[in-house]
ROLUM-463186 format. One line per field, with one value per residue (C-alpha): residue number from 1; residue in three letters; x, y, z. Coordinates in Angstrom, 2 decimals. Layout:
vose	c(NUM, ...)
drenro	c(ALA, ...)
px	c(X, ...)
py	c(Y, ...)
pz	c(Z, ...)
REM end
This chain:
vose	c(1, 2, 3, 4, 5, 6, 7, 8, 9, 10, 11, 12, 13, 14, 15, 16, 17, 18, 19, 20, 21, 22, 23, 24, 25, 26, 27, 28, 29, 30, 31, 32, 33, 34, 35, 36, 37, 38, 39, 40, 41, 42, 43, 44, 45, 46, 47, 48, 49, 50, 51, 52, 53, 54, 55, 56, 57, 58, 59, 60, 61, 62, 63, 64, 65, 66, 67, 68, 69, 70, 71, 72, 73, 74, 75, 76, 77, 78, 79, 80, 81, 82, 83, 84, 85, 86, 87, 88, 89, 90, 91, 92, 93, 94, 95, 96, 97, 98, 99, 100, 101, 102, 103, 104, 105, 106, 107, 108, 109, 110, 111, 112, 113, 114, 115, 116, 117, 118, 119, 120, 121, 122, 123, 124, 125, 126, 127, 128, 129, 130, 131, 132, 133, 134, 135, 136, 137, 138, 139, 140, 141, 142, 143, 144, 145, 146, 147, 148, 149, 150, 151, 152, 153, 154, 155, 156, 157, 158, 159, 160, 161, 162, 163, 164, 165, 166, 167, 168, 169, 170, 171, 172, 173, 174, 175, 176, 177, 178, 179, 180, 181, 182, 183, 184, 185, 186, 187, 188, 189, 190, 191, 192, 193, 194, 195, 196, 197, 198, 199, 200, 201, 202, 203, 204, 205, 206, 207, 208, 209, 210, 211, 212, 213, 214, 215, 216, 217, 218, 219, 220, 221, 222, 223, 224, 225, 226, 227, 228, 229, 230, 231, 232, 233, 234, 235, 236, 237, 238, 239, 240, 241, 242, 243, 244, 245, 246, 247, 248, 249, 250, 251, 252, 253, 254, 255, 256, 257, 258, 259, 260, 261, 262, 263, 264, 265, 266, 267, 268, 269, 270, 271, 272, 273, 274, 275, 276, 277, 278, 279, 280, 281, 282, 283, 284, 285, 286, 287, 288, 289, 290, 291, 292, 293, 294, 295, 296, 297, 298, 299, 300, 301, 302, 303, 304, 305, 306, 307, 308, 309, 310, 311, 312, 313, 314, 315, 316, 317, 318, 319, 320, 321, 322, 323, 324, 325, 326, 327, 328, 329, 330, 331, 332, 333, 334, 335, 336, 337, 338, 339, 340, 341, 342, 343, 344, 345, 346, 347, 348, 349, 350, 351, 352, 353, 354, 355, 356, 357, 358, 359, 360, 361, 362, 363, 364, 365, 366, 367, 368, 369, 370, 371, 372, 373, 374, 375, 376, 377, 378, 379, 380, 381, 382, 383, 384, 385, 386, 387, 388, 389, 390, 391, 392, 393, 394, 395, 396, 397, 398, 399, 400, 401, 402, 403, 404, 405, 406, 407, 408, 409, 410, 411, 412, 413, 414, 415, 416, 417, 418, 419, 420, 421, 422, 423, 424, 425, 426, 427, 428, 429, 430, 431, 432, 433, 434, 435, 436, 437, 438, 439, 440, 441, 442, 443, 444, 445, 446, 447, 448, 449, 450, 451, 452, 453, 454, 455, 456, 457, 458, 459, 460, 461, 462, 463, 464, 465, 466, 467, 468, 469, 470, 471, 472, 473, 474, 475, 476, 477, 478, 479, 480, 481, 482, 483, 484, 485, 486, 487, 488, 489, 490, 491, 492, 493, 494, 495, 496, 497, 498, 499, 500, 501, 502, 503, 504, 505, 506, 507, 508, 509, 510, 511, 512, 513, 514, 515, 516, 517, 518, 519, 520, 521, 522, 523, 524, 525, 526, 527, 528, 529, 530, 531, 532, 533, 534, 535, 536, 537, 538, 539, 540, 541, 542, 543, 544, 545, 546, 547, 548, 549, 550, 551, 552, 553, 554, 555)
drenro	c(MET, ILE, LYS, ARG, LEU, ILE, PRO, GLY, PHE, PHE, PHE, PHE, CYS, LEU, THR, LEU, SER, ALA, CYS, GLY, GLY, SER, THR, SER, ALA, VAL, SER, SER, ASN, CYS, ASN, PRO, ALA, CYS, PRO, THR, GLY, GLN, SER, CYS, ILE, ALA, GLY, GLN, CYS, TYR, ALA, PRO, THR, THR, SER, GLY, GLY, THR, SER, GLY, SER, THR, LYS, GLY, SER, THR, ASP, GLY, ALA, ASP, ALA, CYS, THR, PRO, SER, CYS, THR, GLY, LYS, CYS, SER, GLY, ALA, SER, ASP, GLY, CYS, GLY, GLY, PHE, CYS, PRO, ALA, GLU, SER, CYS, SER, GLY, CYS, CYS, ASP, GLU, ASN, ASP, ILE, CYS, GLN, PRO, GLY, ASP, SER, THR, ALA, GLY, CYS, GLY, LEU, GLY, GLY, ALA, HIS, CYS, ALA, VAL, CYS, THR, PRO, SER, GLN, ILE, CYS, GLY, ASN, GLY, VAL, CYS, GLY, SER, SER, CYS, THR, PRO, ASN, CYS, GLY, GLY, LYS, CYS, ALA, GLY, ALA, SER, ASP, GLY, CYS, GLY, GLY, SER, CYS, ALA, THR, GLY, SER, CYS, THR, GLY, CYS, CYS, ASP, GLY, ASN, HIS, VAL, CYS, GLN, PRO, GLY, ASP, ALA, ILE, GLN, ALA, CYS, GLY, THR, SER, GLY, VAL, SER, CYS, GLU, ILE, CYS, ALA, ALA, THR, GLY, VAL, CYS, GLN, GLY, GLY, ALA, CYS, CYS, THR, PRO, THR, THR, GLN, PRO, THR, CYS, ASN, THR, ASN, GLN, VAL, PRO, ASN, GLY, CYS, GLY, SER, ASP, TYR, PRO, PRO, ASN, CYS, THR, THR, ALA, GLY, SER, VAL, CYS, CYS, GLY, GLY, SER, SER, GLY, THR, CYS, CYS, PRO, SER, ALA, GLN, CYS, ALA, GLY, SER, THR, CYS, CYS, PRO, THR, GLY, GLN, VAL, GLY, TYR, ASN, GLY, SER, CYS, CYS, THR, PRO, ALA, CYS, THR, GLY, LYS, CYS, ALA, GLY, ALA, SER, ASP, GLY, CYS, GLY, GLY, THR, CYS, ALA, THR, ASN, SER, CYS, ALA, GLY, CYS, CYS, ASP, ALA, SER, SER, VAL, CYS, GLN, PRO, GLY, THR, GLN, SER, SER, ASP, CYS, GLY, ASN, SER, GLY, GLY, ALA, CYS, LYS, SER, CYS, SER, SER, PRO, ALA, TYR, CYS, GLY, THR, PRO, VAL, THR, CYS, LEU, PRO, ASN, PHE, GLN, THR, GLY, GLN, THR, THR, CYS, ILE, THR, ASN, PRO, PRO, ALA, CYS, CYS, THR, PRO, ASN, CYS, SER, GLY, GLN, CYS, ALA, GLY, ALA, SER, ASP, GLY, CYS, GLY, GLY, THR, CYS, PRO, THR, ASN, SER, CYS, GLY, GLY, CYS, CYS, ASP, SER, ASN, ASN, ASN, CYS, GLN, ALA, GLY, THR, SER, SER, SER, ALA, CYS, GLY, THR, GLY, GLY, ILE, VAL, CYS, GLN, SER, CYS, SER, GLY, THR, VAL, CYS, SER, SER, GLY, GLN, CYS, GLY, SER, CYS, SER, PRO, GLY, ALA, THR, ARG, THR, VAL, GLU, CYS, GLY, ALA, CYS, ALA, ASN, GLU, ALA, GLU, SER, CYS, ASN, SER, SER, GLY, GLN, TRP, VAL, VAL, GLN, SER, GLY, GLY, CYS, ASN, VAL, TYR, CYS, SER, SER, SER, GLN, CYS, CYS, SER, SER, ASP, ASN, VAL, THR, CYS, VAL, ALA, GLY, ASN, GLN, ASN, THR, ALA, CYS, GLY, GLN, ASN, GLY, GLN, ALA, CYS, VAL, ASP, CYS, GLY, SER, LEU, ALA, THR, ASN, SER, GLN, SER, TRP, VAL, CYS, GLY, ALA, SER, SER, PRO, PRO, THR, GLN, ARG, CYS, ALA, LEU, THR, ALA, GLY, SER, ALA, VAL, ALA, CYS, SER, GLY, GLN, ASN, PRO, ILE, ASN, ASN, THR, GLY, SER, CYS, VAL, ASN, SER, ASN, ASP, TRP, PHE, CYS, ALA, SER, ASP, ASN, CYS, GLY, LEU, THR, GLY, PHE, GLY, SER, SER, SER, CYS, ASP, CYS, LYS, ASN)
px	c(122.87, 120.52, 122.37, 121.44, 117.69, 115.78, 114.99, 111.24, 111.59, 114.40, 111.96, 111.04, 114.65, 115.01, 112.36, 113.87, 116.84, 119.84, 117.54, 117.81, 115.15, 111.44, 108.44, 108.69, 111.56, 109.06, 107.47, 106.00, 107.96, 109.93, 109.84, 109.21, 107.10, 108.59, 107.75, 105.06, 106.26, 108.88, 108.64, 109.73, 112.01, 113.68, 113.43, 114.84, 113.06, 113.62, 112.50, 111.22, 113.66, 113.03, 112.46, 115.67, 117.91, 121.11, 121.00, 119.31, 118.00, 117.92, 118.08, 116.22, 115.85, 112.89, 114.23, 114.85, 118.61, 120.41, 119.54, 122.19, 123.24, 123.78, 127.02, 127.13, 129.59, 132.14, 130.47, 128.99, 125.36, 124.61, 127.42, 126.60, 125.42, 126.70, 123.21, 122.23, 121.02, 122.49, 123.46, 120.88, 122.94, 126.52, 128.66, 131.94, 134.06, 136.31, 135.04, 133.26, 134.91, 133.06, 132.55, 130.93, 133.95, 134.86, 138.36, 140.32, 139.86, 143.30, 145.17, 145.39, 143.94, 140.89, 140.21, 137.02, 135.18, 131.77, 130.98, 131.23, 132.37, 136.18, 137.89, 141.14, 143.55, 145.66, 149.48, 149.76, 147.24, 147.31, 144.59, 143.96, 140.95, 139.30, 139.61, 141.97, 143.77, 145.90, 147.67, 148.38, 151.81, 151.99, 153.01, 154.71, 156.99, 157.06, 154.50, 154.41, 154.57, 150.98, 149.68, 147.66, 149.83, 147.04, 146.47, 144.36, 147.36, 149.51, 153.15, 155.45, 158.10, 158.04, 159.87, 158.18, 160.62, 158.34, 156.35, 153.54, 150.22, 147.85, 146.32, 149.73, 149.56, 152.89, 152.85, 155.43, 156.50, 156.88, 153.66, 153.28, 150.33, 152.37, 156.09, 158.72, 161.12, 162.41, 159.06, 158.78, 155.37, 154.15, 154.54, 152.18, 154.29, 153.46, 151.17, 154.17, 156.31, 156.96, 158.14, 161.57, 163.53, 161.17, 161.51, 159.49, 161.18, 160.19, 161.26, 161.22, 163.69, 165.61, 167.35, 167.96, 164.25, 162.80, 160.47, 159.21, 157.45, 153.72, 153.22, 150.44, 151.69, 148.26, 147.31, 148.02, 145.70, 147.25, 147.15, 147.22, 143.79, 144.75, 145.80, 143.14, 144.73, 144.78, 144.36, 146.81, 147.14, 146.17, 148.43, 151.14, 151.43, 149.06, 146.52, 143.31, 143.18, 141.67, 141.48, 144.44, 142.33, 140.25, 143.22, 143.64, 146.55, 145.53, 141.82, 140.02, 137.39, 133.81, 132.78, 132.24, 135.05, 138.77, 141.82, 143.03, 145.62, 145.26, 141.47, 138.46, 137.00, 133.85, 134.54, 132.11, 131.57, 127.84, 127.28, 130.97, 132.96, 135.21, 138.70, 137.44, 138.76, 136.70, 137.76, 139.74, 142.95, 141.59, 139.62, 136.13, 136.11, 132.64, 130.83, 127.57, 127.67, 124.26, 125.78, 129.14, 132.74, 135.28, 139.00, 139.73, 137.12, 134.86, 131.13, 129.54, 125.76, 126.16, 123.80, 126.32, 127.59, 131.15, 130.50, 127.64, 126.72, 124.81, 125.00, 128.61, 129.98, 132.87, 131.85, 131.74, 132.08, 129.28, 130.25, 127.81, 125.09, 124.81, 124.16, 123.66, 120.00, 117.61, 117.28, 113.86, 113.71, 110.47, 109.88, 106.88, 104.85, 103.87, 101.30, 99.31, 100.24, 101.24, 104.56, 106.03, 108.53, 111.12, 113.00, 116.57, 119.10, 121.35, 123.64, 125.10, 122.25, 121.96, 118.63, 116.33, 114.20, 114.00, 110.39, 109.26, 107.14, 108.63, 108.12, 108.07, 110.31, 113.85, 114.27, 116.78, 114.50, 114.42, 112.22, 112.80, 113.41, 112.31, 109.55, 110.42, 107.08, 105.92, 102.32, 100.58, 101.19, 98.53, 97.83, 100.57, 103.20, 103.15, 103.70, 100.71, 100.54, 98.02, 95.85, 92.89, 89.75, 90.41, 94.03, 94.51, 97.42, 100.84, 104.12, 103.96, 100.85, 98.43, 96.21, 92.70, 89.50, 87.56, 84.00, 81.58, 84.17, 87.40, 91.14, 92.84, 96.51, 96.73, 93.73, 90.14, 87.64, 85.00, 82.07, 80.84, 81.33, 78.05, 76.44, 74.93, 74.16, 73.16, 75.36, 75.31, 77.73, 76.94, 74.26, 70.93, 72.64, 73.44, 75.02, 74.61, 77.62, 78.37, 80.98, 83.60, 85.49, 88.18, 85.60, 85.74, 82.82, 82.76, 80.35, 77.91, 77.29, 75.37, 77.55, 76.32, 72.75, 70.72, 67.45, 65.54, 62.99, 63.46, 61.25, 63.08, 66.21, 68.49, 68.20, 71.18, 71.35, 72.37, 69.84, 66.32, 64.63, 62.18, 59.99, 62.30, 59.79, 60.08, 61.83, 63.62, 64.38, 64.80, 66.25, 65.68, 67.08, 68.43, 70.73, 71.42, 68.47, 69.09, 67.47, 66.66, 66.19, 69.85, 70.86, 69.21, 71.86, 72.05, 68.26, 67.88, 65.03, 65.19, 62.43, 62.20, 60.87, 60.56, 61.18, 59.63, 60.27, 59.97, 63.32, 63.31, 65.94, 66.26, 65.52, 65.41, 61.96, 60.51, 62.15, 65.36, 67.18, 70.55, 71.67, 74.98, 75.94, 76.64, 78.57, 77.64, 75.27, 75.86, 76.27, 74.24, 76.50, 75.73, 79.03, 79.13, 80.50, 80.96, 77.89, 78.38, 77.41, 74.27, 71.37, 69.94, 67.02, 64.47, 61.68, 63.23, 63.06, 59.29, 58.90, 57.31, 58.67, 62.13, 63.60, 65.74, 68.75, 68.65, 70.64, 67.96, 68.44, 70.85, 72.07)
py	c(93.75, 90.83, 87.54, 83.93, 84.30, 81.08, 79.53, 79.99, 83.73, 84.20, 84.80, 88.13, 89.18, 88.53, 91.04, 93.82, 95.90, 94.37, 93.28, 96.73, 98.56, 98.81, 97.71, 100.98, 99.36, 97.07, 98.90, 98.37, 101.05, 98.68, 99.81, 97.71, 95.57, 92.37, 88.98, 86.86, 85.25, 87.94, 90.86, 94.45, 95.50, 98.92, 99.14, 95.64, 92.41, 89.42, 85.84, 84.09, 81.84, 78.16, 75.90, 74.38, 76.66, 78.12, 81.57, 84.57, 85.89, 85.27, 88.48, 88.34, 90.70, 92.02, 91.42, 87.67, 87.97, 85.23, 85.15, 85.63, 82.37, 82.86, 81.51, 80.67, 77.76, 78.30, 81.53, 82.75, 83.43, 87.03, 87.18, 88.43, 85.71, 87.70, 88.48, 91.28, 88.94, 87.24, 83.68, 82.15, 79.42, 78.67, 76.67, 77.84, 75.04, 77.53, 80.65, 83.88, 87.22, 90.49, 91.09, 87.66, 86.42, 82.77, 82.32, 79.02, 79.25, 77.84, 81.05, 82.98, 86.03, 84.08, 80.83, 78.76, 75.91, 75.25, 78.85, 80.18, 83.77, 84.00, 84.32, 86.24, 84.32, 86.08, 86.10, 83.22, 81.05, 78.84, 77.91, 74.17, 72.44, 75.83, 76.77, 79.16, 77.13, 78.21, 76.76, 73.51, 71.89, 69.64, 66.05, 64.13, 61.87, 58.31, 59.22, 59.01, 61.99, 63.09, 61.81, 64.15, 66.40, 66.65, 70.34, 70.11, 69.88, 67.06, 66.02, 67.27, 64.65, 61.15, 59.49, 56.08, 53.19, 50.62, 51.15, 53.57, 52.17, 53.79, 55.98, 57.36, 55.26, 53.93, 50.11, 47.90, 46.60, 42.95, 41.51, 40.06, 42.40, 45.43, 44.79, 47.44, 49.59, 53.19, 54.71, 53.15, 52.26, 48.99, 45.97, 42.99, 39.87, 37.15, 34.29, 31.98, 34.67, 36.02, 39.41, 39.23, 42.26, 44.63, 42.84, 40.15, 36.83, 33.36, 30.41, 27.97, 29.92, 31.84, 29.60, 32.58, 33.35, 32.52, 29.62, 29.74, 33.08, 32.80, 33.24, 35.78, 37.54, 37.37, 34.03, 30.60, 30.82, 30.36, 31.99, 35.48, 36.81, 40.35, 41.91, 44.66, 48.07, 49.97, 46.82, 45.59, 42.68, 44.00, 42.39, 41.37, 38.43, 36.31, 39.10, 40.02, 41.49, 44.96, 48.40, 50.31, 53.14, 50.63, 48.87, 49.48, 47.46, 43.85, 44.71, 45.45, 48.08, 47.79, 49.80, 53.42, 53.38, 54.06, 53.10, 55.84, 55.50, 51.69, 51.71, 51.84, 55.34, 56.66, 59.98, 62.72, 65.40, 66.12, 69.84, 70.62, 72.71, 71.30, 70.97, 70.55, 67.64, 64.46, 63.29, 60.39, 62.09, 63.26, 66.25, 66.60, 66.65, 68.16, 71.10, 70.47, 73.53, 75.23, 78.41, 79.82, 78.61, 80.69, 81.00, 77.80, 75.79, 75.69, 75.83, 78.81, 79.42, 82.39, 84.64, 86.88, 90.13, 88.90, 85.60, 86.05, 83.82, 80.80, 77.61, 76.93, 80.14, 82.04, 83.93, 87.71, 90.45, 93.02, 96.69, 98.99, 100.02, 96.66, 93.64, 89.91, 89.63, 87.85, 90.23, 90.56, 90.70, 91.92, 91.33, 92.00, 89.02, 89.91, 87.12, 88.29, 91.97, 91.79, 91.97, 88.83, 89.15, 86.47, 86.12, 85.15, 83.22, 85.18, 87.72, 91.15, 93.57, 97.37, 98.26, 100.75, 102.72, 106.05, 107.24, 104.16, 103.73, 102.40, 98.63, 98.42, 95.91, 97.22, 94.94, 92.76, 90.66, 93.20, 96.19, 99.95, 101.31, 104.90, 106.66, 108.75, 108.48, 111.80, 110.63, 108.31, 104.74, 102.08, 99.07, 97.06, 99.80, 100.69, 104.37, 105.81, 109.16, 110.35, 112.19, 109.82, 109.86, 106.20, 106.88, 110.49, 111.90, 113.51, 113.33, 109.55, 109.55, 106.63, 106.88, 108.24, 107.35, 110.49, 109.22, 111.39, 114.06, 114.59, 114.55, 117.91, 118.64, 115.44, 116.25, 115.03, 117.79, 118.68, 118.40, 116.90, 119.27, 121.02, 120.66, 123.73, 124.67, 127.57, 128.26, 130.75, 133.61, 135.86, 136.80, 135.95, 135.95, 133.27, 132.85, 130.49, 128.32, 125.97, 123.21, 123.90, 121.39, 120.99, 119.87, 123.12, 125.28, 128.83, 131.70, 132.51, 136.08, 138.12, 137.20, 137.20, 138.48, 139.17, 137.32, 139.28, 141.92, 145.63, 145.38, 142.39, 142.04, 138.96, 137.11, 136.02, 132.63, 134.57, 132.55, 133.57, 136.77, 138.31, 141.44, 144.34, 146.55, 144.86, 146.30, 142.95, 142.65, 145.99, 146.49, 146.47, 145.27, 142.07, 143.85, 142.16, 142.53, 144.82, 144.33, 147.97, 147.12, 146.09, 149.69, 151.15, 152.76, 155.95, 156.04, 156.08, 154.13, 152.81, 151.57, 150.48, 153.43, 154.60, 157.78, 158.88, 157.24, 154.31, 153.49, 150.84, 151.61, 151.93, 155.44, 157.13, 157.43, 160.84, 162.31, 160.28, 162.13, 163.71, 166.87, 166.72, 170.32, 171.11, 167.92, 164.88, 162.25, 160.14, 156.39, 154.32, 155.34, 159.03, 159.98, 161.79, 159.82, 160.18, 161.09, 158.03, 155.91, 157.83, 159.38, 162.76, 164.15, 166.87, 164.31, 162.79, 159.34, 159.58, 159.98, 162.90, 164.94, 165.50, 168.68, 168.83, 169.72, 166.45, 163.33, 160.73, 158.09, 155.15, 154.45)
pz	c(94.65, 95.29, 95.45, 95.94, 95.80, 96.16, 92.78, 93.08, 92.98, 90.49, 87.67, 89.24, 89.38, 85.65, 84.78, 86.82, 85.77, 87.59, 90.40, 91.86, 89.96, 90.37, 88.40, 86.49, 84.55, 82.85, 79.93, 76.53, 74.65, 72.40, 68.79, 66.84, 69.19, 70.63, 69.01, 70.61, 73.85, 74.61, 77.04, 76.62, 79.50, 79.55, 75.74, 75.11, 74.11, 76.41, 76.00, 79.18, 81.06, 80.43, 83.45, 84.75, 82.70, 84.05, 82.53, 84.02, 80.68, 76.96, 75.03, 71.74, 68.82, 66.95, 63.42, 63.57, 64.25, 66.17, 69.89, 72.56, 74.26, 78.00, 79.48, 83.19, 83.30, 86.07, 87.18, 90.43, 91.20, 90.20, 87.61, 84.10, 81.74, 78.76, 77.52, 79.87, 82.60, 85.63, 86.43, 88.79, 90.46, 91.44, 89.04, 90.56, 92.04, 93.84, 95.62, 94.57, 95.22, 95.99, 92.23, 91.76, 89.81, 90.34, 91.81, 92.21, 95.98, 96.85, 97.76, 101.01, 99.18, 98.03, 99.87, 99.50, 97.75, 96.21, 95.26, 98.84, 99.44, 99.16, 102.55, 103.02, 105.25, 107.86, 107.44, 109.93, 108.08, 105.02, 102.58, 102.52, 100.94, 100.53, 104.24, 106.01, 108.68, 111.62, 114.64, 112.78, 112.38, 109.31, 110.16, 107.35, 109.39, 107.99, 105.34, 101.57, 99.25, 98.59, 101.96, 104.19, 106.37, 108.99, 108.28, 105.16, 102.85, 101.52, 102.05, 99.34, 100.00, 101.43, 104.34, 104.21, 104.98, 103.40, 100.22, 99.21, 98.00, 95.51, 98.24, 99.33, 102.51, 103.78, 104.02, 105.80, 102.37, 103.46, 102.01, 98.54, 97.82, 99.02, 98.61, 98.56, 100.54, 100.82, 99.83, 96.37, 94.95, 96.40, 94.11, 94.00, 93.71, 91.24, 92.30, 92.84, 94.46, 97.93, 99.32, 100.87, 102.06, 100.29, 96.94, 95.20, 94.53, 93.31, 95.50, 92.62, 90.56, 93.21, 95.76, 98.03, 98.26, 101.69, 101.01, 104.59, 104.02, 103.52, 99.76, 99.88, 103.01, 104.60, 106.02, 104.58, 101.58, 98.19, 95.70, 97.35, 98.35, 99.40, 96.13, 95.95, 95.54, 98.81, 100.94, 103.58, 105.96, 109.38, 111.98, 109.55, 107.15, 109.18, 109.65, 107.86, 104.39, 104.92, 103.24, 104.60, 106.03, 108.03, 109.59, 113.34, 114.64, 113.96, 113.60, 110.35, 111.22, 109.88, 106.84, 107.85, 110.40, 110.10, 112.12, 114.46, 117.21, 117.11, 117.49, 115.21, 114.90, 113.22, 111.39, 112.43, 109.79, 110.09, 110.49, 110.02, 107.59, 104.89, 106.38, 109.96, 112.00, 111.56, 115.03, 113.58, 112.54, 109.19, 107.89, 106.49, 102.70, 102.33, 103.91, 105.81, 108.07, 108.23, 109.64, 108.56, 108.68, 110.59, 109.76, 111.70, 109.75, 112.81, 112.04, 113.78, 114.15, 111.78, 113.73, 115.49, 113.98, 114.60, 112.76, 110.31, 107.39, 106.18, 104.12, 105.10, 103.61, 105.14, 108.32, 107.95, 110.53, 110.20, 110.47, 112.32, 111.57, 109.79, 111.96, 111.42, 110.56, 108.22, 105.26, 103.68, 99.88, 98.34, 94.62, 92.37, 91.21, 87.66, 87.55, 90.59, 90.49, 94.14, 95.98, 97.53, 100.38, 101.21, 104.50, 103.62, 105.76, 108.17, 106.54, 107.32, 106.79, 107.16, 108.84, 107.11, 109.57, 107.76, 107.70, 109.63, 112.75, 115.98, 115.92, 112.10, 110.32, 109.76, 106.72, 108.54, 110.71, 113.56, 114.38, 114.33, 117.86, 117.17, 115.25, 112.17, 110.36, 108.93, 108.63, 111.08, 112.27, 111.74, 113.99, 112.21, 112.80, 109.11, 108.29, 106.38, 104.56, 107.16, 104.63, 104.27, 106.40, 107.33, 108.42, 109.45, 111.41, 111.33, 113.21, 113.70, 115.91, 115.87, 112.77, 113.45, 111.60, 110.67, 111.00, 109.00, 108.26, 106.32, 107.06, 106.52, 107.29, 109.31, 111.49, 111.40, 110.75, 113.36, 110.97, 107.73, 104.77, 103.84, 107.30, 109.04, 112.66, 114.92, 117.97, 120.84, 120.36, 123.34, 125.83, 124.14, 120.74, 118.13, 114.74, 111.77, 110.85, 107.94, 107.55, 104.85, 102.68, 105.37, 107.92, 109.92, 111.09, 109.67, 110.48, 107.71, 106.58, 109.17, 112.11, 115.69, 116.24, 119.40, 119.25, 121.97, 120.93, 121.61, 124.72, 126.18, 128.22, 128.59, 131.88, 133.96, 132.16, 129.00, 127.03, 128.11, 126.86, 129.39, 129.45, 130.30, 132.15, 135.53, 138.60, 138.98, 135.27, 133.63, 130.18, 126.41, 123.04, 124.58, 127.00, 130.33, 132.70, 135.75, 139.16, 140.01, 143.71, 143.92, 143.19, 146.30, 148.56, 150.62, 150.98, 147.19, 145.64, 142.05, 139.76, 136.12, 134.16, 130.60, 128.63, 125.40, 123.08, 125.57, 127.12, 129.82, 132.44, 136.21, 137.61, 141.00, 142.50, 143.49, 146.57, 146.35, 143.60, 144.45, 142.69, 140.87, 141.70, 138.09, 137.50, 135.50, 136.85, 139.95, 140.40, 142.80, 145.73, 145.29, 143.58, 140.25, 137.30, 133.57, 131.57, 129.40, 132.38, 133.23, 131.38, 132.39, 130.43, 130.85, 130.87, 134.01, 132.44, 132.23, 135.99, 137.85, 140.73, 139.27, 137.95, 134.82, 136.95, 138.84, 137.89, 137.96, 135.28, 135.13, 131.63)
REM end
């Protein structure tokens, strides 16, 4: 659940279902329609929260029935307000348990003050002033019942030999403004009286009363001038009238200081937890820790997974994979239609890196160490679907921009849909291609076609068509040109000839033919080979001087 959001963004939480839904929870399917000024949320009519209110929602009705009155007194932030909403701010004087229920905060099972998270004290600890304390021995020697025991608690019984003033401070009991013995409440003697033996007496009416005692017990002034409750005479009956807490031996300490071990001491509680030592023998009554308070009431930075927290709450130990981070809460702004993200104070946070790019925010103030993006990662390490021409890719690669083409299956196409081109597809041959809707070239009907004429052969560059009736370039129908002179071996001589119908091919010249002895034609080394490799015809390839029994034509 979302807890303790800053006030400026609580309005957004009110319009979501339990702060854990999405903007799809907001709809307009209330029937009948909501009254003017109310909003329809998940089939219910809600009135807007008034500025400065304490409730999370005010649930209305569509038929004029009485509205629900939220109740957040003594509740924790995030607790139900009784009207389907949540309380926006703490009003708990104790501590809040894991179910956002306000507890007294004075037990070892739930210890805390001011709406902080309840801490559970260990068996060796006690809960005092809302803080689990340990390693502290209460000191009540010579003190009054109700006085501080030095461990965050108070003395149950008294052992003061003088008298106890209104602040439970043990006084000597021999002054007229604080007279008494055996721990009784201090008595202020009458204006004409004195304190003798821990009891007030009047010299004019009681002969046994010591008339030599200073009447007011504090200097020679008369009538008494140190009768303010909680004040004492520092240094005895001839000392200075001073608030008891400010008395250090015979010195009355300035305002803001207290007496400690016979000297004036300035309590230091800035940045400390409630219950922490103030450095002057007392404890801090308030909490001003910016981090978190550990079990010993020591203020920790609150940024470590072993001691994580903020605003003086109880330190928590984060369990892996959670760590002490700065959680990011993103909420829709219904006025702008955009999403606003807030970085919260340190708290235990479970990182979310599923489907994210390496370097993307893990939602806890850190970054994702590995890449699990199924699409592509943009320049800000955000995972994109990878299907648009402006951000194309798959498997977490860097997003590509498909300039002039389309993105298909996470890859940029090689062409712009609808474009055409002619490409080489073989020796002196080409084919027409067109670009399909996926940005890929496909061959048009007709396939690969030779572009040389029937009387041309294809030169060695596989591109140029030349006349095929040359001894150095012999061939037809776009076939590869043959240099007939390169075939001359064993005293054989070859030329480019033609048969009828005209067939341009290399043939043996007159006088250099070799008989095949009844076998199939010969190759250019004089050996007989398969007839598919040679051509033997009665017209001798259009040449003269050859008999029909000779193998004279190269296919």
